[in-house]
C-alpha positions, 0 to 999 in steps of 0.5 A: 376598399379596405380602410384602416387608421394611419400608423402613429409613432406608437404603432410603429415602434419596434419595427425594423425595415431594411432598405432591400425590403422596402420595394417588395413590401411597399408594393406586394406586402399584405398592406401595400403602401404603393400602387401601380397601374399600366395601360396597354394598347395592342399588348404594348404598355403605353402609360403607367401610374405609380401612386400612394395614399397620403393624408395631410391635416 
């Protein structure tokens, strides 16, 4: 499991993200923010899970 500190306002300054880029980079970027899993039975998708990491203090 890869572990890294959560982004802070200082580490996110200067970054620009366009709406059309969010889904691809969120799921398929170098450091995805969203994760998805599917369950199959007999080759048919019967369930899915879409999740993300979130830490609250």
